[in-house]
Backbone atoms as SQL, in Angstrom:
CREATE TABLE atoms (id INTEGER PRIMARY KEY, chain TEXT, resi INTEGER, resn TEXT, atom TEXT, x REAL, y REAL, z REAL);
INSERT INTO atoms VALUES
  (1, 'A', 1, 'MET', 'N', -20.605, -217.976, -70.296),
  (2, 'A', 1, 'MET', 'CA', -19.551, -217.343, -69.509),
  (3, 'A', 1, 'MET', 'C', -18.333, -217.125, -70.402),
  (4, 'A', 2, 'ALA', 'N', -17.803, -215.922, -70.361),
  (5, 'A', 2, 'ALA', 'CA', -16.653, -215.586, -71.189),
  (6, 'A', 2, 'ALA', 'C', -15.380, -216.173, -70.597),
  (7, 'A', 3, 'ALA', 'N', -14.479, -216.540, -71.482),
  (8, 'A', 3, 'ALA', 'CA', -13.183, -217.059, -71.041),
  (9, 'A', 3, 'ALA', 'C', -12.347, -215.916, -70.502),
  (10, 'A', 4, 'PRO', 'N', -11.534, -216.171, -69.464),
  (11, 'A', 4, 'PRO', 'CA', -10.674, -215.099, -68.942),
  (12, 'A', 4, 'PRO', 'C', -9.679, -214.647, -69.999),
  (13, 'A', 5, 'ALA', 'N', -9.398, -213.372, -69.983),
  (14, 'A', 5, 'ALA', 'CA', -8.438, -212.809, -70.932),
  (15, 'A', 5, 'ALA', 'C', -7.040, -213.308, -70.615),
  (16, 'A', 6, 'GLU', 'N', -6.245, -213.426, -71.645),
  (17, 'A', 6, 'GLU', 'CA', -4.845, -213.796, -71.455),
  (18, 'A', 6, 'GLU', 'C', -4.136, -212.651, -70.746),
  (19, 'A', 7, 'PRO', 'N', -3.266, -212.950, -69.785),
  (20, 'A', 7, 'PRO', 'CA', -2.567, -211.860, -69.093),
  (21, 'A', 7, 'PRO', 'C', -1.591, -211.147, -70.017),
  (22, 'A', 8, 'ASP', 'N', -1.453, -209.851, -69.820),
  (23, 'A', 8, 'ASP', 'CA', -0.461, -209.063, -70.543),
  (24, 'A', 8, 'ASP', 'C', 0.789, -209.005, -69.683),
  (25, 'A', 9, 'TYR', 'N', 1.802, -209.745, -70.055),
  (26, 'A', 9, 'TYR', 'CA', 3.027, -209.760, -69.261),
  (27, 'A', 9, 'TYR', 'C', 3.868, -208.555, -69.608),
  (28, 'A', 10, 'LEU', 'N', 4.341, -207.872, -68.571),
  (29, 'A', 10, 'LEU', 'CA', 5.167, -206.684, -68.768),
  (30, 'A', 10, 'LEU', 'C', 6.584, -207.040, -69.188),
  (31, 'A', 11, 'VAL', 'N', 7.037, -208.194, -68.755),
  (32, 'A', 11, 'VAL', 'CA', 8.406, -208.602, -69.049),
  (33, 'A', 11, 'VAL', 'C', 8.385, -210.020, -69.614),
  (34, 'A', 12, 'PRO', 'N', 9.303, -210.327, -70.502),
  (35, 'A', 12, 'PRO', 'CA', 9.356, -211.677, -71.052),
  (36, 'A', 12, 'PRO', 'C', 9.870, -212.676, -70.012),
  (37, 'A', 13, 'LYS', 'N', 9.597, -213.955, -70.249),
  (38, 'A', 13, 'LYS', 'CA', 10.155, -214.983, -69.373),
  (39, 'A', 13, 'LYS', 'C', 11.669, -214.909, -69.456),
  (40, 'A', 14, 'HIS', 'N', 12.305, -215.183, -68.325),
  (41, 'A', 14, 'HIS', 'CA', 13.757, -215.007, -68.234),
  (42, 'A', 14, 'HIS', 'C', 14.318, -216.061, -67.297),
  (43, 'A', 15, 'ASP', 'N', 15.305, -216.801, -67.757),
  (44, 'A', 15, 'ASP', 'CA', 15.965, -217.802, -66.911),
  (45, 'A', 15, 'ASP', 'C', 17.116, -217.152, -66.153),
  (46, 'A', 16, 'GLY', 'N', 17.240, -217.470, -64.889),
  (47, 'A', 16, 'GLY', 'CA', 18.344, -216.961, -64.075),
  (48, 'A', 16, 'GLY', 'C', 18.109, -215.538, -63.609),
  (49, 'A', 17, 'GLU', 'N', 19.163, -214.963, -63.046),
  (50, 'A', 17, 'GLU', 'CA', 19.074, -213.605, -62.524),
  (51, 'A', 17, 'GLU', 'C', 19.085, -212.588, -63.656),
  (52, 'A', 18, 'TRP', 'N', 18.395, -211.478, -63.421),
  (53, 'A', 18, 'TRP', 'CA', 18.380, -210.372, -64.361),
  (54, 'A', 18, 'TRP', 'C', 19.637, -209.534, -64.155),
  (55, 'A', 19, 'THR', 'N', 20.102, -208.912, -65.227),
  (56, 'A', 19, 'THR', 'CA', 21.241, -208.000, -65.149),
  (57, 'A', 19, 'THR', 'C', 20.755, -206.592, -65.505),
  (58, 'A', 20, 'VAL', 'N', 21.601, -205.610, -65.245),
  (59, 'A', 20, 'VAL', 'CA', 21.275, -204.232, -65.611),
  (60, 'A', 20, 'VAL', 'C', 21.021, -204.146, -67.114),
  (61, 'A', 21, 'GLU', 'N', 21.854, -204.818, -67.898),
  (62, 'A', 21, 'GLU', 'CA', 21.701, -204.788, -69.350),
  (63, 'A', 21, 'GLU', 'C', 20.369, -205.395, -69.778),
  (64, 'A', 22, 'ASP', 'N', 19.949, -206.492, -69.120),
  (65, 'A', 22, 'ASP', 'CA', 18.653, -207.108, -69.421),
  (66, 'A', 22, 'ASP', 'C', 17.517, -206.113, -69.184),
  (67, 'A', 23, 'VAL', 'N', 17.560, -205.444, -68.043),
  (68, 'A', 23, 'VAL', 'CA', 16.484, -204.520, -67.673),
  (69, 'A', 23, 'VAL', 'C', 16.470, -203.306, -68.596),
  (70, 'A', 24, 'LEU', 'N', 17.634, -202.760, -68.901),
  (71, 'A', 24, 'LEU', 'CA', 17.689, -201.591, -69.785),
  (72, 'A', 24, 'LEU', 'C', 17.262, -201.943, -71.206),
  (73, 'A', 25, 'GLY', 'N', 17.286, -203.224, -71.556),
  (74, 'A', 25, 'GLY', 'CA', 16.843, -203.672, -72.872),
  (75, 'A', 25, 'GLY', 'C', 15.339, -203.850, -72.992),
  (76, 'A', 26, 'LEU', 'N', 14.623, -203.744, -71.868),
  (77, 'A', 26, 'LEU', 'CA', 13.164, -203.884, -71.900),
  (78, 'A', 26, 'LEU', 'C', 12.529, -202.640, -72.512),
  (79, 'A', 27, 'PRO', 'N', 11.368, -202.784, -73.158),
  (80, 'A', 27, 'PRO', 'CA', 10.694, -201.600, -73.704),
  (81, 'A', 27, 'PRO', 'C', 10.304, -200.626, -72.596),
  (82, 'A', 28, 'GLU', 'N', 10.321, -199.348, -72.903),
  (83, 'A', 28, 'GLU', 'CA', 10.000, -198.324, -71.909),
  (84, 'A', 28, 'GLU', 'C', 8.548, -197.888, -71.959),
  (85, 'A', 29, 'ASP', 'N', 7.765, -198.419, -72.858),
  (86, 'A', 29, 'ASP', 'CA', 6.385, -197.961, -73.023),
  (87, 'A', 29, 'ASP', 'C', 5.371, -198.842, -72.295),
  (88, 'A', 30, 'HIS', 'N', 5.798, -199.567, -71.296),
  (89, 'A', 30, 'HIS', 'CA', 4.918, -200.501, -70.593),
  (90, 'A', 30, 'HIS', 'C', 4.066, -199.816, -69.530),
  (91, 'A', 31, 'GLY', 'N', 4.406, -198.596, -69.113),
  (92, 'A', 31, 'GLY', 'CA', 3.596, -197.860, -68.157),
  (93, 'A', 31, 'GLY', 'C', 3.770, -198.273, -66.714),
  (94, 'A', 32, 'SER', 'N', 4.704, -199.136, -66.424),
  (95, 'A', 32, 'SER', 'CA', 4.960, -199.572, -65.055),
  (96, 'A', 32, 'SER', 'C', 6.385, -199.232, -64.652),
  (97, 'A', 33, 'ARG', 'N', 6.619, -199.275, -63.371),
  (98, 'A', 33, 'ARG', 'CA', 7.956, -199.055, -62.832),
  (99, 'A', 33, 'ARG', 'C', 8.592, -200.431, -62.647),
  (100, 'A', 34, 'ILE', 'N', 9.773, -200.621, -63.205),
  (101, 'A', 34, 'ILE', 'CA', 10.482, -201.887, -63.082),
  (102, 'A', 34, 'ILE', 'C', 11.805, -201.615, -62.387),
  (103, 'A', 35, 'GLU', 'N', 12.057, -202.348, -61.294),
  (104, 'A', 35, 'GLU', 'CA', 13.292, -202.189, -60.538),
  (105, 'A', 35, 'GLU', 'C', 14.033, -203.516, -60.484),
  (106, 'A', 36, 'LEU', 'N', 15.348, -203.451, -60.579),
  (107, 'A', 36, 'LEU', 'CA', 16.204, -204.618, -60.446),
  (108, 'A', 36, 'LEU', 'C', 16.774, -204.623, -59.041),
  (109, 'A', 37, 'VAL', 'N', 16.471, -205.675, -58.273),
  (110, 'A', 37, 'VAL', 'CA', 16.966, -205.795, -56.905),
  (111, 'A', 37, 'VAL', 'C', 17.538, -207.194, -56.726),
  (112, 'A', 38, 'ASP', 'N', 18.829, -207.265, -56.512),
  (113, 'A', 38, 'ASP', 'CA', 19.517, -208.534, -56.271),
  (114, 'A', 38, 'ASP', 'C', 19.198, -209.590, -57.321),
  (115, 'A', 39, 'GLY', 'N', 19.163, -209.197, -58.587),
  (116, 'A', 39, 'GLY', 'CA', 18.944, -210.146, -59.674),
  (117, 'A', 39, 'GLY', 'C', 17.490, -210.456, -59.969),
  (118, 'A', 40, 'GLY', 'N', 16.566, -209.896, -59.209),
  (119, 'A', 40, 'GLY', 'CA', 15.135, -210.097, -59.439),
  (120, 'A', 40, 'GLY', 'C', 14.464, -208.791, -59.816),
  (121, 'A', 41, 'LEU', 'N', 13.299, -208.897, -60.431),
  (122, 'A', 41, 'LEU', 'CA', 12.565, -207.700, -60.828),
  (123, 'A', 41, 'LEU', 'C', 11.422, -207.413, -59.884),
  (124, 'A', 42, 'LEU', 'N', 11.231, -206.147, -59.570),
  (125, 'A', 42, 'LEU', 'CA', 10.057, -205.663, -58.846),
  (126, 'A', 42, 'LEU', 'C', 9.283, -204.797, -59.825),
  (127, 'A', 43, 'VAL', 'N', 8.030, -205.133, -60.054),
  (128, 'A', 43, 'VAL', 'CA', 7.198, -204.392, -60.995),
  (129, 'A', 43, 'VAL', 'C', 6.047, -203.770, -60.227),
  (130, 'A', 44, 'SER', 'N', 5.886, -202.462, -60.359),
  (131, 'A', 44, 'SER', 'CA', 4.797, -201.764, -59.681),
  (132, 'A', 44, 'SER', 'C', 4.152, -200.779, -60.654),
  (133, 'A', 45, 'PRO', 'N', 2.916, -200.397, -60.393),
  (134, 'A', 45, 'PRO', 'CA', 2.235, -199.464, -61.305),
  (135, 'A', 45, 'PRO', 'C', 2.925, -198.109, -61.343),
  (136, 'A', 46, 'ALA', 'N', 2.752, -197.431, -62.450),
  (137, 'A', 46, 'ALA', 'CA', 3.264, -196.065, -62.569),
  (138, 'A', 46, 'ALA', 'C', 2.547, -195.178, -61.554),
  (139, 'A', 47, 'PRO', 'N', 3.201, -194.111, -61.081),
  (140, 'A', 47, 'PRO', 'CA', 2.555, -193.214, -60.118),
  (141, 'A', 47, 'PRO', 'C', 1.282, -192.599, -60.689),
  (142, 'A', 48, 'LYS', 'N', 0.301, -192.399, -59.818),
  (143, 'A', 48, 'LYS', 'CA', -0.959, -191.780, -60.237),
  (144, 'A', 48, 'LYS', 'C', -0.815, -190.262, -60.264),
  (145, 'A', 49, 'SER', 'N', -1.827, -189.584, -60.776),
  (146, 'A', 49, 'SER', 'CA', -1.745, -188.133, -60.976),
  (147, 'A', 49, 'SER', 'C', -1.552, -187.356, -59.669),
  (148, 'A', 50, 'GLY', 'N', -2.151, -187.809, -58.565),
  (149, 'A', 50, 'GLY', 'CA', -1.961, -187.113, -57.290),
  (150, 'A', 50, 'GLY', 'C', -0.503, -187.124, -56.855),
  (151, 'A', 51, 'HIS', 'N', 0.159, -188.253, -57.042),
  (152, 'A', 51, 'HIS', 'CA', 1.580, -188.380, -56.724),
  (153, 'A', 51, 'HIS', 'C', 2.394, -187.427, -57.599),
  (154, 'A', 52, 'GLN', 'N', 2.061, -187.390, -58.886),
  (155, 'A', 52, 'GLN', 'CA', 2.802, -186.545, -59.814),
  (156, 'A', 52, 'GLN', 'C', 2.608, -185.055, -59.486),
  (157, 'A', 53, 'ARG', 'N', 1.397, -184.672, -59.083),
  (158, 'A', 53, 'ARG', 'CA', 1.161, -183.268, -58.702),
  (159, 'A', 53, 'ARG', 'C', 1.977, -182.881, -57.474),
  (160, 'A', 54, 'LEU', 'N', 1.994, -183.761, -56.485),
  (161, 'A', 54, 'LEU', 'CA', 2.767, -183.497, -55.275),
  (162, 'A', 54, 'LEU', 'C', 4.257, -183.407, -55.596),
  (163, 'A', 55, 'LEU', 'N', 4.736, -184.283, -56.448),
  (164, 'A', 55, 'LEU', 'CA', 6.139, -184.252, -56.854),
  (165, 'A', 55, 'LEU', 'C', 6.474, -182.934, -57.546),
  (166, 'A', 56, 'GLN', 'N', 5.591, -182.466, -58.403),
  (167, 'A', 56, 'GLN', 'CA', 5.834, -181.203, -59.089),
  (168, 'A', 56, 'GLN', 'C', 5.904, -180.040, -58.097),
  (169, 'A', 57, 'LYS', 'N', 4.985, -180.009, -57.126),
  (170, 'A', 57, 'LYS', 'CA', 5.005, -178.953, -56.105),
  (171, 'A', 57, 'LYS', 'C', 6.299, -178.996, -55.299),
  (172, 'A', 58, 'LEU', 'N', 6.757, -180.179, -54.961),
  (173, 'A', 58, 'LEU', 'CA', 8.004, -180.336, -54.220),
  (174, 'A', 58, 'LEU', 'C', 9.187, -179.829, -55.040),
  (175, 'A', 59, 'GLN', 'N', 9.210, -180.158, -56.318),
  (176, 'A', 59, 'GLN', 'CA', 10.293, -179.691, -57.175),
  (177, 'A', 59, 'GLN', 'C', 10.318, -178.169, -57.271),
  (178, 'A', 60, 'VAL', 'N', 9.166, -177.571, -57.450),
  (179, 'A', 60, 'VAL', 'CA', 9.090, -176.108, -57.553),
  (180, 'A', 60, 'VAL', 'C', 9.550, -175.466, -56.246),
  (181, 'A', 61, 'ALA', 'N', 9.159, -176.040, -55.105),
  (182, 'A', 61, 'ALA', 'CA', 9.544, -175.480, -53.804),
  (183, 'A', 61, 'ALA', 'C', 11.047, -175.632, -53.545),
  (184, 'A', 62, 'LEU', 'N', 11.634, -176.723, -53.993),
  (185, 'A', 62, 'LEU', 'CA', 13.058, -176.966, -53.729),
  (186, 'A', 62, 'LEU', 'C', 13.992, -176.250, -54.697),
  (187, 'A', 63, 'SER', 'N', 13.540, -175.989, -55.894),
  (188, 'A', 63, 'SER', 'CA', 14.410, -175.415, -56.925),
  (189, 'A', 63, 'SER', 'C', 15.170, -174.171, -56.492),
  (190, 'A', 64, 'PRO', 'N', 14.553, -173.200, -55.825),
  (191, 'A', 64, 'PRO', 'CA', 15.291, -171.972, -55.457),
  (192, 'A', 64, 'PRO', 'C', 16.435, -172.196, -54.465),
  (193, 'A', 65, 'VAL', 'N', 16.425, -173.285, -53.720),
  (194, 'A', 65, 'VAL', 'CA', 17.448, -173.480, -52.696),
  (195, 'A', 65, 'VAL', 'C', 18.465, -174.562, -53.044),
  (196, 'A', 66, 'LEU', 'N', 18.416, -175.077, -54.263),
  (197, 'A', 66, 'LEU', 'CA', 19.374, -176.105, -54.674),
  (198, 'A', 66, 'LEU', 'C', 20.737, -175.498, -54.963),
  (199, 'A', 67, 'PRO', 'N', 21.799, -176.217, -54.651),
  (200, 'A', 67, 'PRO', 'CA', 23.132, -175.732, -55.021),
  (201, 'A', 67, 'PRO', 'C', 23.253, -175.603, -56.544),
  (202, 'A', 68, 'ALA', 'N', 24.101, -174.699, -56.998),
  (203, 'A', 68, 'ALA', 'CA', 24.307, -174.494, -58.432),
  (204, 'A', 68, 'ALA', 'C', 24.689, -175.814, -59.102),
  (205, 'A', 69, 'GLY', 'N', 24.099, -176.084, -60.251),
  (206, 'A', 69, 'GLY', 'CA', 24.418, -177.291, -61.012),
  (207, 'A', 69, 'GLY', 'C', 23.622, -178.521, -60.606),
  (208, 'A', 70, 'THR', 'N', 22.779, -178.394, -59.584),
  (209, 'A', 70, 'THR', 'CA', 21.973, -179.526, -59.125),
  (210, 'A', 70, 'THR', 'C', 20.661, -179.557, -59.900),
  (211, 'A', 71, 'GLU', 'N', 20.243, -180.752, -60.318),
  (212, 'A', 71, 'GLU', 'CA', 18.987, -180.907, -61.033),
  (213, 'A', 71, 'GLU', 'C', 18.066, -181.850, -60.281),
  (214, 'A', 72, 'LEU', 'N', 16.768, -181.607, -60.376),
  (215, 'A', 72, 'LEU', 'CA', 15.760, -182.525, -59.852),
  (216, 'A', 72, 'LEU', 'C', 15.176, -183.260, -61.044),
  (217, 'A', 73, 'LEU', 'N', 15.450, -184.558, -61.134),
  (218, 'A', 73, 'LEU', 'CA', 15.005, -185.350, -62.276),
  (219, 'A', 73, 'LEU', 'C', 14.217, -186.559, -61.797),
  (220, 'A', 74, 'PRO', 'N', 12.902, -186.496, -61.817),
  (221, 'A', 74, 'PRO', 'CA', 12.113, -187.663, -61.397),
  (222, 'A', 74, 'PRO', 'C', 12.174, -188.764, -62.451),
  (223, 'A', 75, 'GLY', 'N', 12.138, -189.993, -61.992),
  (224, 'A', 75, 'GLY', 'CA', 12.037, -191.123, -62.905),
  (225, 'A', 75, 'GLY', 'C', 13.297, -191.500, -63.651),
  (226, 'A', 76, 'VAL', 'N', 14.466, -191.075, -63.190),
  (227, 'A', 76, 'VAL', 'CA', 15.700, -191.474, -63.862),
  (228, 'A', 76, 'VAL', 'C', 16.226, -192.761, -63.245),
  (229, 'A', 77, 'ASN', 'N', 17.041, -193.471, -63.988),
  (230, 'A', 77, 'ASN', 'CA', 17.640, -194.702, -63.477),
  (231, 'A', 77, 'ASN', 'C', 18.690, -194.383, -62.425),
  (232, 'A', 78, 'VAL', 'N', 18.673, -195.150, -61.353),
  (233, 'A', 78, 'VAL', 'CA', 19.659, -195.007, -60.290),
  (234, 'A', 78, 'VAL', 'C', 20.347, -196.346, -60.133),
  (235, 'A', 79, 'ARG', 'N', 21.665, -196.342, -60.121),
  (236, 'A', 79, 'ARG', 'CA', 22.427, -197.574, -59.943),
  (237, 'A', 79, 'ARG', 'C', 23.228, -197.491, -58.647),
  (238, 'A', 80, 'LEU', 'N', 23.067, -198.510, -57.828),
  (239, 'A', 80, 'LEU', 'CA', 23.844, -198.626, -56.592),
  (240, 'A', 80, 'LEU', 'C', 24.760, -199.819, -56.730),
  (241, 'A', 81, 'PRO', 'N', 25.986, -199.733, -56.249),
  (242, 'A', 81, 'PRO', 'CA', 26.931, -200.840, -56.421),
  (243, 'A', 81, 'PRO', 'C', 26.568, -202.054, -55.575),
  (244, 'A', 82, 'GLY', 'N', 26.882, -203.237, -56.103),
  (245, 'A', 82, 'GLY', 'CA', 26.742, -204.481, -55.339),
  (246, 'A', 82, 'GLY', 'C', 25.313, -204.909, -55.069),
  (247, 'A', 83, 'GLN', 'N', 25.207, -205.930, -54.230),
  (248, 'A', 83, 'GLN', 'CA', 23.904, -206.442, -53.825),
  (249, 'A', 83, 'GLN', 'C', 23.705, -206.221, -52.343),
  (250, 'A', 84, 'ARG', 'N', 22.455, -206.285, -51.923),
  (251, 'A', 84, 'ARG', 'CA', 22.178, -206.169, -50.497),
  (252, 'A', 84, 'ARG', 'C', 22.688, -207.420, -49.795),
  (253, 'A', 85, 'SER', 'N', 23.020, -207.284, -48.524),
  (254, 'A', 85, 'SER', 'CA', 23.491, -208.474, -47.794),
  (255, 'A', 85, 'SER', 'C', 22.462, -208.947, -46.813);
């Protein structure tokens, strides 16, 4: 019987709450979505191809009716002030 493979951790061990600077310092080539919520990390798989196709169709459909200067940018960092209560 083969020994189980060592897990590939997406993020290093970290003591205490995570900060925006900690998260932005992580490598971007991990292939997963990492979110900072109230000092903790939420890690989820990257979107699959069906999701990406639907997103592209939505962007193409919305582009003609967007106000001037508005951009549709999937996958960008969004920062909201404070923590949830």
